[in-house]
C-alpha positions in Angstrom: -89.0 104.8 -59.8 -89.8 106.0 -63.3 -89.2 109.4 -64.7 -92.7 110.5 -63.7 -92.0 109.6 -60.0 -94.2 106.5 -59.8 -93.4 102.8 -60.2 -93.7 101.7 -63.8 -93.6 97.9 -64.6 -93.1 96.6 -68.2 -94.3 93.1 -69.0 -92.8 91.5 -72.1 -94.3 88.4 -73.7 -95.3 87.3 -77.2 -98.4 85.5 -75.8 -101.5 87.7 -75.3 -103.0 85.4 -72.7 -99.8 85.5 -70.6 -99.8 89.3 -70.8 -103.5 89.4 -69.7 -102.9 87.1 -66.7 -99.8 89.1 -65.6 -101.6 92.4 -66.0 -104.4 91.2 -63.7 -101.9 89.7 -61.2 -100.0 93.0 -60.9 -103.2 95.0 -60.5 -103.0 94.7 -56.7 -99.8 96.8 -56.8 -99.8 100.6 -56.6 -98.0 100.8 -59.9 -98.6 101.5 -63.6 -98.2 98.5 -65.9 -97.1 98.6 -69.6 -97.1 95.6 -72.0 -94.8 94.8 -75.0 -95.7 91.9 -77.4 -92.1 90.8 -78.1 -88.5 91.8 -77.7 -88.3 94.5 -80.3 -91.4 96.3 -79.0 -89.9 96.1 -75.5 -86.7 97.9 -76.6 -88.7 100.6 -78.3 -90.9 101.0 -75.2 -87.9 101.3 -72.9 -86.4 103.9 -75.1 -89.5 106.1 -74.7 -90.4 105.3 -71.0 -87.8 103.9 -68.6 -89.6 101.5 -66.3 -88.8 100.7 -62.7 -88.9 97.0 -63.4 -89.2 94.6 -66.4 -90.8 91.1 -66.3 -89.2 89.5 -69.4 -90.1 86.3 -71.2 -87.3 84.4 -72.9 -88.7 82.5 -75.8 -90.0 85.1 -78.3 -89.9 84.9 -82.1 -88.5 88.3 -83.0 -85.8 88.7 -80.3 -85.5 86.4 -77.3 -85.3 87.6 -73.7 -81.6 86.9 -73.3 -80.8 89.2 -76.3 -83.1 91.9 -74.9 -81.5 91.7 -71.5 -78.0 91.9 -72.9 -78.8 95.0 -75.0 -80.4 96.7 -72.0 -77.4 96.0 -69.7 -75.0 97.3 -72.3 -76.8 100.6 -72.5 -75.6 103.2 -69.9 -79.1 104.6 -69.5 -80.9 101.3 -68.9 -78.3 99.0 -67.3 -79.7 99.6 -63.8 -83.3 98.7 -64.6 -84.0 95.4 -62.7 -85.1 92.5 -64.9 -86.9 89.4 -63.7 -87.0 86.6 -66.2 -90.4 84.8 -66.3 -90.2 81.7 -68.5 -91.2 78.1 -69.0 -87.5 77.3 -69.2 -86.7 75.9 -65.9 -83.3 74.2 -66.2 -80.5 75.3 -63.9 -78.4 76.4 -66.9 -81.2 78.6 -68.2 -81.5 80.4 -64.8 -77.7 80.8 -64.6 -77.5 82.2 -68.1 -80.2 84.8 -67.2 -78.6 85.8 -64.0 -75.2 86.0 -65.6 -76.6 88.5 -68.1 -77.7 90.8 -65.2 -81.2 89.7 -64.3 -82.1 90.0 -60.6 -84.5 87.1 -60.4 -85.9 84.1 -62.4 -89.5 82.9 -62.1 -90.5 79.6 -63.8 -93.9 79.2 -65.5 -96.5 78.3 -64.6 -96.2 80.7 -61.8 -98.1 81.4 -58.6 -99.7 84.9 -58.5 -98.6 85.5 -54.9 -95.0 84.6 -55.7 -94.8 87.0 -58.6 -96.3 89.9 -56.6 -94.0 89.2 -53.6 -90.9 89.1 -55.8 -91.9 92.2 -57.7 -92.5 94.1 -54.5 -89.1 93.0 -53.2 -87.3 94.2 -56.3 -89.2 97.5 -56.4 -88.2 98.1 -52.8 -84.6 97.3 -53.5 -84.8 99.6 -56.6 -86.0 102.5 -54.4 -83.3 101.9 -51.8 -80.7 101.8 -54.5 -81.9 105.1 -56.0 -82.1 106.7 -52.6 -78.5 105.6 -51.8 -77.3 106.9 -55.1 -79.0 110.3 -54.4 -77.4 110.4 -51.0 -74.0 109.5 -52.4 -74.4 112.2 -55.0 -75.2 114.7 -52.3 -72.3 113.6 -50.2 -70.0 113.8 -53.2 -71.2 117.3 -54.0 -70.8 118.3 -50.3 -67.3 116.7 -50.3 -66.4 118.7 -53.3 -67.7 121.9 -51.7 -65.7 121.1 -48.5 -62.6 120.4 -50.5 -63.0 123.6 -52.5 -63.6 125.6 -49.3 -60.6 123.9 -47.7 -58.4 124.9 -50.7 -59.8 128.4 -50.7 -59.1 128.7 -46.9 -55.6 127.4 -47.5 -55.0 130.0 -50.3 -56.6 132.7 -48.2 -54.3 131.8 -45.3 -51.1 131.4 -47.4 -50.5 135.2 -47.6 -49.1 135.7 -44.1 -46.5 133.0 -44.6 -45.0 134.3 -47.9 -41.4 135.5 -48.0 -37.9 134.2 -47.3 -36.7 136.2 -44.3 -34.6 134.4 -41.6 -37.4 134.9 -39.1 -39.9 133.2 -41.5 -37.4 130.3 -42.3 -37.0 129.7 -38.6 -40.8 129.7 -38.1 -41.2 127.3 -41.0 -38.8 124.9 -39.4 -40.8 125.1 -36.2 -44.0 124.4 -38.1 -42.5 121.3 -39.7 -41.1 120.1 -36.4 -44.4 120.7 -34.6 -46.3 118.9 -37.3 -44.0 115.9 -37.1 -44.2 115.8 -33.3 -48.0 116.3 -33.3 -48.1 117.1 -29.6 -50.2 119.8 -27.9 -48.5 123.2 -28.4 -49.0 126.9 -27.8 -48.6 129.6 -30.4 -47.6 133.0 -28.9 -48.1 136.1 -30.9 -49.6 139.5 -31.0 -53.1 139.3 -32.5 -53.0 139.6 -36.3 -49.5 138.1 -36.9 -50.8 135.2 -39.0 -51.5 132.8 -36.1 -54.4 131.1 -37.9 -52.2 130.5 -40.9 -49.5 129.0 -38.7 -52.0 126.7 -37.0 -53.3 125.4 -40.3 -49.7 124.8 -41.6 -48.9 122.8 -38.5 -52.0 120.8 -39.1 -51.1 120.2 -42.7 -47.6 119.0 -41.7 -49.0 116.5 -39.2 -50.3 113.0 -39.5 -53.8 114.4 -38.8 -53.8 116.5 -42.0 -56.5 114.5 -43.8 -59.2 115.3 -41.1 -60.9 118.5 -40.1 -59.4 121.7 -38.8 -61.8 123.0 -36.1 -61.3 126.5 -34.7 -62.7 127.7 -31.3 -62.6 131.4 -30.5 -62.0 131.6 -26.8 -62.9 135.3 -26.7 -66.4 134.4 -27.7 -66.6 131.6 -25.2 -65.8 134.2 -22.5 -68.4 136.6 -23.9 -71.1 133.9 -23.5 -69.7 132.9 -20.1 -70.7 129.3 -20.9 -69.4 126.5 -18.7 -67.2 125.2 -21.4 -67.5 121.4 -21.0 -70.5 121.0 -18.7 -73.1 123.2 -20.3 -71.8 123.9 -23.8 -72.7 121.0 -26.0 -71.6 122.8 -29.1 -68.0 122.8 -27.8 -68.2 119.0 -27.1 -69.4 118.6 -30.7 -66.3 120.5 -31.8 -64.1 118.1 -29.9 -65.9 115.2 -31.7 -65.6 117.0 -35.1 -61.8 117.5 -34.6 -61.1 113.9 -33.5 -58.5 112.7 -35.9 -57.8 116.2 -37.1 -56.9 119.5 -35.3 -58.6 121.5 -32.6 -57.4 125.1 -32.5 -58.1 127.3 -29.5 -57.7 130.9 -30.5 -57.1 133.7 -27.9 -56.9 131.3 -25.0 -55.8 134.0 -22.6 -59.3 135.5 -23.0 -60.8 132.4 -21.4 -61.2 132.2 -17.6 -58.5 130.2 -15.8 -60.9 127.6 -14.4 -62.3 126.9 -17.9 -58.7 126.6 -19.3 -58.1 124.0 -16.6 -61.3 122.2 -17.5 -60.3 122.0 -21.2 -56.9 120.5 -20.3 -58.6 118.0 -18.0 -61.0 117.0 -20.7 -58.1 116.5 -23.2 -56.2 114.4 -20.8 -59.2 112.2 -20.1 -60.8 111.9 -23.5 -58.2 112.8 -26.2 -56.1 109.6 -26.5 -56.5 106.0 -27.4 -53.9 103.4 -26.3 -51.5 106.2 -25.3 -51.7 108.0 -28.7 -53.4 111.4 -29.2 -56.7 111.3 -31.1 -55.8 114.6 -32.8 -53.7 117.7 -32.8 -54.4 120.4 -30.2 -53.1 123.9 -30.8 -53.6 126.8 -28.4 -53.0 130.4 -29.2 -52.4 133.3 -26.7 -51.2 136.8 -26.8 -47.4 136.7 -26.4 -47.7 139.5 -23.8 -50.3 137.6 -21.7 -50.7 138.7 -18.1 -49.6 136.8 -15.1 -53.1 135.5 -14.4 -54.2 134.9 -18.0 -52.8 131.4 -18.6 -53.3 128.5 -16.2 -50.2 127.1 -14.7 -51.5 123.6 -15.3 -51.9 124.3 -18.9 -48.3 125.5 -19.2 -47.1 122.3 -17.4 -49.3 120.2 -19.8 -47.6 121.7 -22.8 -44.1 120.9 -21.5 -42.7 124.1 -22.9 -43.9 123.1 -26.4 -44.2 126.7 -27.6 -43.9 128.5 -30.9 -43.3 132.2 -31.0 -44.7 133.9 -34.1 -42.7 137.0 -35.2 -44.4 140.4 -35.6 -44.5 141.9 -39.1 -41.7 144.4 -38.5 -39.5 141.5 -37.3 -39.7 140.0 -40.8 -39.6 143.2 -42.9 -38.0 141.3 -45.8 -41.3 139.4 -46.3 -43.5 142.5 -46.5 -43.1 143.0 -50.2 -44.3 139.5 -51.0 -47.2 139.7 -48.6 -48.3 143.1 -49.9 -48.2 141.8 -53.5 -50.4 138.9 -52.4 -53.0 141.2 -50.8 -52.9 143.5 -53.8 -53.8 140.6 -56.1 -56.5 139.4 -53.7 -58.3 142.7 -53.5 -57.7 143.5 -57.2 -59.7 140.3 -58.0 -62.3 141.2 -55.4 -62.8 144.8 -56.7 -62.4 143.8 -60.4 -59.3 145.8 -60.9 -56.0 145.1 -62.7 -53.0 145.6 -60.4 -49.6 144.7 -62.0 -47.6 145.3 -58.9 -46.4 147.7 -56.2 -43.6 150.2 -57.0 -40.1 149.5 -55.6 -40.3 152.8 -53.7 -43.6 151.8 -52.1 -42.3 148.4 -51.1 -39.3 150.1 -49.4 -41.7 152.5 -47.6 -43.7 149.4 -46.4 -40.5 147.7 -45.2 -39.4 150.7 -43.2 -42.8 151.2 -41.4 -43.2 149.8 -37.9 -46.7 148.1 -38.4 -48.2 148.4 -34.9 -51.3 146.6 -36.3 -49.2 143.8 -37.9 -50.7 141.8 -40.8 -54.2 143.1 -40.2 -53.0 146.7 -40.7 -51.1 145.8 -43.8 -54.1 144.0 -45.3 -56.4 146.9 -44.5 -54.0 149.4 -46.0 -53.6 147.4 -49.3 -57.3 147.0 -49.6 -57.9 150.7 -49.3 -55.0 151.5 -51.7 -56.4 149.1 -54.3 -59.8 150.6 -53.9 -58.6 154.2 -54.4 -56.1 153.6 -57.2 -56.8 154.2 -60.9 -53.5 153.0 -62.1 -52.0 149.5 -62.4 -49.0 150.0 -60.2 -49.7 150.8 -56.5 -48.0 153.8 -55.1 -47.9 154.1 -51.3 -46.1 157.1 -49.9 -44.3 157.4 -46.6 -46.6 160.2 -45.7 -49.7 158.0 -46.1 -48.0 155.4 -43.9 -46.8 157.8 -41.2 -50.2 159.4 -41.2 -51.7 155.9 -41.3 -55.3 155.5 -42.4 -57.8 158.3 -42.1 -61.6 158.1 -41.7 -63.3 161.4 -42.1 -61.4 164.0 -40.0 -59.8 161.3 -37.9 -56.4 159.6 -38.2 -56.3 156.0 -37.1 -53.5 155.1 -34.6 -54.2 151.4 -34.0 -56.8 148.8 -33.6 -58.4 148.4 -30.1 -60.4 145.3 -30.9 -62.5 143.5 -33.5 -65.6 141.4 -33.6 -68.2 139.8 -35.9 -69.6 143.2 -37.0 -66.4 145.1 -37.5 -63.5 146.8 -35.7 -62.8 149.5 -33.1 -59.8 151.8 -33.7 -58.0 154.4 -31.7 -57.9 157.7 -33.6 -57.1 161.3 -33.4 -59.0 164.3 -34.8 -56.5 165.9 -37.2 -57.4 169.5 -36.3 -58.6 169.3 -32.7 -56.0 166.7 -31.7 -58.8 165.0 -29.7 -58.5 161.2 -29.2 -61.4 159.1 -30.1 -62.6 155.5 -30.5 -63.8 154.8 -34.1 -66.1 151.9 -34.7 -66.2 150.4 -38.2 -69.3 148.4 -39.1 -68.0 146.0 -41.7 -70.4 143.2 -42.0 -73.8 144.7 -41.8 -75.9 143.1 -44.5 -79.6 142.6 -45.4 -81.2 140.6 -48.1 -84.4 142.6 -48.0 -83.1 146.2 -47.3 -81.3 147.9 -50.1 -78.0 149.6 -49.6 -79.8 153.0 -49.8 -82.3 151.9 -47.2 -79.5 150.6 -44.9 -77.7 154.0 -45.3 -80.8 155.9 -44.5 -81.4 153.8 -41.4 -77.8 154.3 -40.4 -78.0 158.1 -40.7 -81.4 158.1 -38.8 -80.1 156.0 -35.9 -76.8 157.9 -35.7 -78.7 161.2 -35.4 -80.9 159.7 -32.7 -77.9 158.5 -30.8 -76.2 161.9 -31.2 -79.2 163.4 -29.4 -78.4 161.4 -26.2 -77.0 163.9 -23.7 -76.6 161.8 -20.6 -73.0 161.8 -19.2 -73.5 158.1 -18.6 -73.9 157.3 -22.3 -70.8 157.1 -24.4 -70.6 160.4 -26.4 -70.9 160.1 -30.2 -68.7 162.7 -31.9 -69.3 161.9 -35.5 -70.4 159.3 -38.0 -70.3 158.6 -41.7 -69.6 156.2 -44.5 -66.0 155.3 -45.7 -64.8 155.1 -49.3 -65.4 151.4 -49.1 -69.0 151.9 -48.0 -68.4 150.9 -44.4 -70.4 152.7 -41.8 -68.5 154.2 -38.9 -69.1 155.9 -35.5 -66.6 158.2 -33.7 -67.0 158.0 -30.0 -65.1 159.3 -26.9 -62.1 157.3 -26.0 -62.3 156.1 -22.4 -59.8 155.1 -19.7 -61.0 152.1 -17.8 -62.5 148.6 -18.3 -65.8 147.0 -19.0 -67.9 145.6 -16.2 -67.3 142.2 -17.8 -63.5 142.7 -17.5 -63.9 143.9 -14.0 -65.8 140.7 -13.0 -63.3 138.5 -14.8 -60.2 140.1 -13.3 -61.4 141.0 -9.8 -64.4 138.8 -9.1 -68.0 139.6 -8.0 -68.7 143.2 -6.8 -69.7 144.3 -3.3 -73.5 145.1 -3.3 -72.7 148.7 -2.4 -70.6 149.2 -5.5 -73.1 147.3 -7.7 -75.8 149.7 -6.5 -73.6 152.7 -7.2 -73.0 151.6 -10.8 -76.5 150.4 -11.5 -77.9 153.8 -10.6 -75.7 155.4 -13.2 -76.8 153.0 -15.9 -80.4 153.9 -15.1 -79.7 157.5 -15.8 -78.4 156.7 -19.3 -81.3 154.3 -20.1 -84.0 156.8 -18.8 -83.0 159.4 -21.4 -82.8 156.8 -24.2 -86.2 155.3 -23.4 -87.8 158.7 -23.3 -86.6 159.1 -26.9 -88.2 155.8 -27.9 -84.8 154.0 -28.1 -84.3 150.5 -26.7 -80.7 149.3 -26.3 -81.5 145.6 -26.8 -78.0 144.4 -25.7 -77.4 145.5 -22.1 -74.7 143.2 -20.7 -71.4 143.5 -18.7 -69.3 144.0 -21.8 -71.4 147.0 -22.8 -71.1 148.8 -19.4 -67.8 150.6 -19.2 -66.3 151.6 -15.9 -64.2 154.6 -16.5 -61.9 157.1 -14.8 -63.2 160.4 -16.1 -61.0 163.3 -14.9 -61.0 163.2 -11.2 -64.0 160.9 -11.0 -63.7 157.1 -10.6 -66.2 154.3 -11.2 -68.0 156.6 -13.8 -70.2 154.3 -15.8 -70.9 154.7 -19.5 -73.2 152.6 -21.6 -71.7 151.5 -24.9 -73.1 150.3 -28.2 -76.1 152.5 -28.7 -74.9 152.8 -32.3 -77.1 150.2 -34.0 -80.2 150.6 -31.8 -83.4 150.8 -33.8 -86.9 152.0 -33.1 -88.2 149.2 -35.4 -88.3 145.6 -34.3 -89.4 144.6 -37.9 -86.2 146.1 -39.4 -84.1 144.4 -36.7 -85.6 141.0 -37.6 -84.8 141.7 -41.3 -81.2 142.7 -40.6 -80.6 139.6 -38.4 -82.4 137.2 -40.7 -85.2 136.6 -38.2 -83.1 136.1 -35.1 -83.4 138.3 -32.0 -80.7 140.9 -31.2 -79.0 140.4 -27.9 -77.0 138.0 -25.8 -79.0 135.0 -24.5 -77.7 135.2 -20.9 -79.1 138.7 -20.5 -82.1 138.6 -22.8 -85.6 139.5 -21.6 -88.4 137.0 -22.2 -90.2 139.3 -24.6 -87.0 139.7 -26.6 -86.5 135.9 -26.8 -90.1 135.5 -28.0 -89.6 138.1 -30.8 -92.2 140.5 -29.4 -92.2 144.3 -29.9 -89.9 145.7 -27.3 -90.0 148.6 -24.8 -87.5 150.0 -22.4 -88.7 147.4 -19.9 -86.6 144.8 -21.8 -83.5 146.8 -21.0 -84.5 146.9 -17.4 -84.6 143.1 -17.3 -81.2 142.9 -19.0 -79.8 145.4 -16.6 -80.9 143.3 -13.7 -79.4 140.2 -15.2 -76.1 142.1 -15.7 -75.9 143.1 -12.1 -77.1 139.7 -10.9 -73.9 138.5 -12.6 -71.9 141.3 -11.1 -73.0 140.2 -7.6 -72.6 136.4 -8.2 -70.0 136.0 -10.9 -72.5 133.6 -12.6 -75.3 133.9 -15.1 -78.9 133.9 -13.9 -79.4 130.8 -16.0 -77.1 128.3 -17.6 -78.0 125.7 -20.3 -76.4 123.7 -23.0 -77.3 126.0 -25.9 -78.2 129.6 -26.4 -81.8 128.6 -27.3 -82.1 126.7 -24.1 -80.9 129.7 -22.1 -83.5 131.8 -23.8 -86.2 129.3 -23.0 -85.2 129.4 -19.3 -85.5 133.2 -19.4 -89.0 132.7 -20.7 -90.1 130.0 -18.3 -88.0 129.7 -15.2 -87.8 131.8 -12.1 -84.4 133.2 -11.2 -82.8 132.0 -7.9 -83.1 134.8 -5.3 -80.0 137.0 -5.4 -79.6 136.8 -1.6 -79.1 133.1 -1.8 -76.4 133.1 -4.5 -74.6 136.4 -4.2 -71.0 136.2 -3.0 -71.5 139.0 -0.4 -74.5 139.7 1.8 -77.0 141.6 -0.3 -79.4 144.0 1.6 -83.0 142.9 1.3 -84.1 146.2 -0.2 -81.6 146.0 -3.1 -82.4 142.3 -3.6 -86.1 143.0 -3.8 -85.6 145.7 -6.4 -83.3 143.6 -8.5 -85.6 140.6 -8.5 -88.6 142.7 -9.4 -86.7 143.8 -12.5 -86.5 140.2 -13.6 -90.2 139.5 -13.5 -91.4 137.6 -16.6 -94.2 140.0 -17.0 -93.0 143.4 -18.1 -95.9 145.2 -16.4 -94.7 143.9 -13.0 -91.2 145.4 -13.3 -90.4 149.0 -12.4 -92.4 151.1 -14.8 -89.3 152.9 -16.3 -85.6 153.3 -15.9 -86.3 156.5 -14.0 -88.6 154.6 -11.6 -85.9 152.1 -11.1 -83.4 154.8 -10.4 -85.7 156.4 -7.8 -86.2 153.0 -6.1 -82.4 152.4 -5.9 -81.7 156.0 -4.8 -83.9 155.5 -1.7 -81.6 152.6 -0.5 -78.7 153.3 1.9 -75.3 152.9 0.3 -71.8 153.0 1.6 -70.0 153.3 -1.8 -69.3 156.7 -3.1 -66.6 158.8 -4.9 -63.9 158.3 -2.2 -64.5 154.5 -2.0 -64.2 154.3 -5.8 -61.0 156.3 -5.9 -59.5 154.2 -3.1 -60.3 151.0 -5.0 -58.8 152.3 -8.3 -55.6 153.5 -6.6 -55.1 150.2 -4.9 -56.1 148.0 -7.8 -55.6 149.8 -11.2 -52.9 152.5 -11.6 -53.8 153.8 -15.0 -50.5 155.8 -15.2 -48.4 152.6 -14.8 -50.7 149.8 -15.9 -51.3 150.0 -19.6 -53.4 146.8 -19.6 -56.6 148.8 -18.9 -55.5 152.2 -20.1 -57.3 153.7 -23.1 -59.3 150.6 -23.9 -62.8 149.9 -25.2 -64.4 146.5 -24.6 -62.9 144.0 -27.0 -66.2 142.2 -27.1 -67.9 145.3 -28.5 -70.0 143.6 -31.1 -73.7 142.9 -30.6 -74.2 139.1 -30.6 -76.7 137.7 -33.1 -78.1 134.4 -31.9 -76.7 131.5 -33.9 -79.4 128.9 -34.4 -77.1 126.3 -35.9 
């Protein structure tokens, strides 16, 4: 096509009659036709307007067609214009000469009009296809450059954790090389934040599969979504396909249910080899202190003891200086500062520190020190390390968990010596709301949350903005586990216990709804089952922190996508309608439906398909699918909460509480205490002691 976006045909002939006949012949085409009376005029015309096709006579007095064709083909800007010779010369040698010069066709005069039109159409079609292919190749080349650039950036980003020359690191590097050469499925064991991602990438680079993609799967998020990994999660199947010939890396595998671990291994055995050779590298990662029931025995047998232990940061203290210098330069560049290095005394202080948070803690510390410093040599005192990081009046003691929106830390008030959970909101962003508007909204919502007085709502102690501009909430630190963790580790609940817990959740929601606040993400991971003093099974609702009174602002902050988790999302939420507390009632019912069954109300291949089921499909009656006999009264109330029409649900959380309170129940304080004493000894079992849900983040629906 021409520069103007339409087909432009140039006819070149020294005979006016021939030009007139050709002009009329081509009039049937949807194209613009230009004429040139000779070879020299043709070259001038092409210089001004590049045609889509040229019909070129050969015998012309000023410059013959062969010469014109040769000049055009030598010019970089015109060499790809298709040329059809149209001449009375009909000998074979004449045609061969024209085609050798680069012409695409040769028509002998006198010609048939239909033949000329047909051949011109064919060459125009080929021209369009050629240009389309060039455009696509250019886009692919640009995308390839982007991927290569991002790959190099990721490699540079991940190189920091593996800097140094300690004996521990040298041994690890040997294991990386060996694992890459063997290219067999293997397990990485480490504390979270010890550079496990960097190690996995290095093994991939050392393997024969290094030229293909490195695909990462976060198993903690798979558990959060409770998707049936290989039967209903098409996205994961796509990741297997993307990783074929490359590397598939399963991070935090111990967060995935045992049956799903088994399913993954079965899938790999059945679909991940050709002629006895693996189709790619498979790397698993798990916490090196994994519990007895957190890794499937079949998985361990499958790996044949092919395990790489990753040392903790304090076990390779000689490397800390190099890694700290790397992070200092990284954040100096990010913050537009000049950092020439870290003082020797500071490096020594870093090497002598125990680093309970490993590399993540070191990186966070260096980032803050770079931000605060106004000199070119970083100075990090022993006092700042021993005191660790502070946020407001709180001293951070260690990270409890992290997610897509930030981190949760354990902290201590420096004057009151009161423990607390501190939630840092790191990745809250909006293209439409300014920083000032975001800050104003944060303060408004924090004040609203602080007004919640229900004992069944997690208590907000404080809030603020850090030096780095990160919002934070300070909440009470709880002993216990989330409802999601309870279901995962101990299976579905007895109906009497579910009723006991659900009533408490209603008390929290009733107060919030009266204040015009809608939680928007009620789910098992946001209901915390605590031991509070002498009370057991004391339920607290988490994550009221970013609740808004405005659906419009939520849509802006989430780029038009609904807030919530698809498996527990009310139909009106999925449809983007303005919400009331009745949406929370629907989500609460879905949550306890899962507590009674161990399964979601609906399963589907994608999050959007799950949301569509919540909009259209009726839920199976709880009495038919619950693991234990569910009394009809409780079942009827629960199912009424999941009515598609909000008006048909209980009118409020208080109304729901009153309906539940009328039901007979055998579970109480004594039964709760007996269960905790027999199942979870908080004094001896640190697994659940002083924890917040690791899946604390609010999930934003991914529409990819």
